Residue, then its C-alpha position, 0 to 999 in steps of 0.5 A: x403899456x408893456x402887459x401883455x393883459x390889459x384889465x378893466x373893471x371888476x377884481x373877477x376880471x382881475x384874477x381871471x385875467x391872471x389866469x388868462x395871462x398864464x394861458x397866452x404865455x403857451x400861445x404859439x403866437x404872442x398874444x395880447x389881450x383886453x379883458x374888457x369891462x362894460x359897468x358904464x358907457x365910460x368903462x366900454x370906451x375905456x375898454x376901447x381905448x385900451x384896444x388901440x393902446x395895446x395895438x400902438x404897444x404891440x403891433x405884431x402880436x395877435x390882439x384878442x378882446x374877452x370880458x364883458x364888453x366885448x361878450x355883450x356887444x362882440x361886433x363892436x369890437x370885431x369891427x375895430x381894426x386893431x382887433x383880430x379876434x373877440x373870446x366871449x366870457x363863457x370861453x374866457x378860462x378855456x384854453x383852447x380859444x388862445x390856442x394854449x395848453x391841451x388840457x382843460x384848466x379849471x376857470x380859477x386856477x392861479x397863475x403858475x407865480x404869484x404877481x401880488x401880493x394880495x391873491x384874488x379868488x373868484x368864488x362865484x360868476x354870474x348874477x340871477x337878480x335884474x337891477x334895472x341899470x345893470x347889463x352885467x347878467x347879459x355880460x355874464x350870465x346866471x350865477x355859477x358857484x365854485x364848490x367849496x374843495x375847488x375854491x380850498x384847492x385854489x387858496x392853496x395854491x395862492x398860499x404856496x406861491x406867497x401871497x399873504x391875504x385872500x381877497x374872495x371875489x364874483x359877480x355877485x360874491x353873496x349869492x355864492x351858493x346858491x346853485x350848489x347841492x345843500x345850497x350853503x351860504x358864503x359864510x360855509x365857505x368862509x368859515x371852511x376856508x379859514x378852517x382848512x388854513x389856519x396860518x392864512x393871516x388875512x382874508x378880505x371879502x369883495x362887494x357884499x349885498x347886505x341882504x344876503x349876508x348870512x347869520x354865520x357870515x356876519x358872526x366872521x365878519x365882526x367876530x374873527x380875526x383874520x376876517x378882515x374889518x372892511x365890508x363894501x356894500x352893493x348900496x347904489x343909492x340912498x333914496x327909497x323910491x330911487x332903490x325900487x326902481x332900481x330894483x334893489x332889495x334893500x331900504x336905505x333903513x336896513x342899509x343904515x342898520x346893517x351899519x349900524x350893527x357892524x360898527x357896534x360889534x367889531x368899532x374898528x370896521x371901515x365901511x365901503x360902498x358903491x352908490x349912483x349918482x343922478x339915476x333915470x327920475x333922480x330929483x333934488x330930494x333922492x340926490x339929497x338923500x344919496x349925499x346924506x347916506x354917506x354920513x349915516x352908513x359911514x361910508x369911507x371907502x366910497x365908489x361912485x358912479x355917473x349913472x350913464x344909460x345901458x342900452x337894453x336895460x330897464x333904466x335907460x327907457x326911464x325920464x332921464x336926468x341930463x348929463x351935466x347934472x347927473x356929474x354935478x351930483x357925482x361930484x357932491x357925492x365924491x366929496x361927501x365921501x372925501x369928507x369922510x374919508x379925510x376924517x378917517x384917515x386922521x383917525x388912524x394916525x398914531x394907532x399901529x396896524x399891521x400893514x401888507x406891502x404891496x409891490x410899488x411902495x405901499x400898503x393897507x391895513x386891515x381896514x383897507x387904509x392905504x399908506x406909505x411904506x418904509x424904504x426896504x420893505x419886502x413886498x408880502x411883508x407884514x408890517x407894524x406901523x404906527x402913522x404920524x400924518x397924511x401925505x397925498x392921501x397916504x398915512x406914513 
């Protein structure tokens, strides 16, 4: 493990790690960082394992931990002998926390040099909702949006550094703007980016809450070629009673209707979703609905999480599904996604697509279908490919 900053969890963490990497590079003492995640109990365990691996790889460095797991339970990390200190989420983008640059940096400034062909731009952090399973608001606080002018400045920096695709990220991206003067919506931000940078070839959005997709955003997703035809929805469950107990704000019917509307307006759109298996009180009928929503919404990019109780959340106090059953149900939901995804990938064969080349010899189409690139393809290049087969999960 040679990385100075190890990142777990969401794309927002990934984007923030780029800023942290730039700051610790200027620290007077060699510093390595674990940017932790707390979305599940397993994510916390992985964060602790990352600390131990990073210490083994860098025995003489100062090792600091930040991120949601370290913010929610700092004592769990300060008690680890490998850890020299904890930096809370509220301070993670302050250079003083890393003994780095004397001047304050804006929270979403990109690193000086482009590290990825795809640039993750945090436009919002925190969350004002109270889903019963989620501990993240305790780690991130209330929703805070970056003003349009500041987001445009960050995007400009990434484009100047060579990025060909920008991904807007946040804890609750579709909640962007509610705390800003005039309460703009995410559609306004997307429109402003597209106007300001007519040469930007690809704009992608991270996970969206379907009930917060405003009219302008829907029009841009379905009608603007530079907005990628790939929507990842924060569904979480496929049964109305489960959704109610989660305190989600949509119904199953609304989720299915949104997916149908998206595909009707943009037939090539690829739908992704987050789904939780084995939520407390889930019975066999609720689980069957979770499996069935994969087909009903046409989900081809699935993030399936086996439920794990998070201390301090209402769901942790509800009647729990036995862990072996949770794991079995998660496997069944993943299998349903795998079937839908395999069928979708087969449908891409013979269809020419523009693919953005990554640094590891793979790339992604606008629909986020994965490709193996021809040898010699330069990272960051957008190439036209017509796949003839699928091998090891990649089109080629």
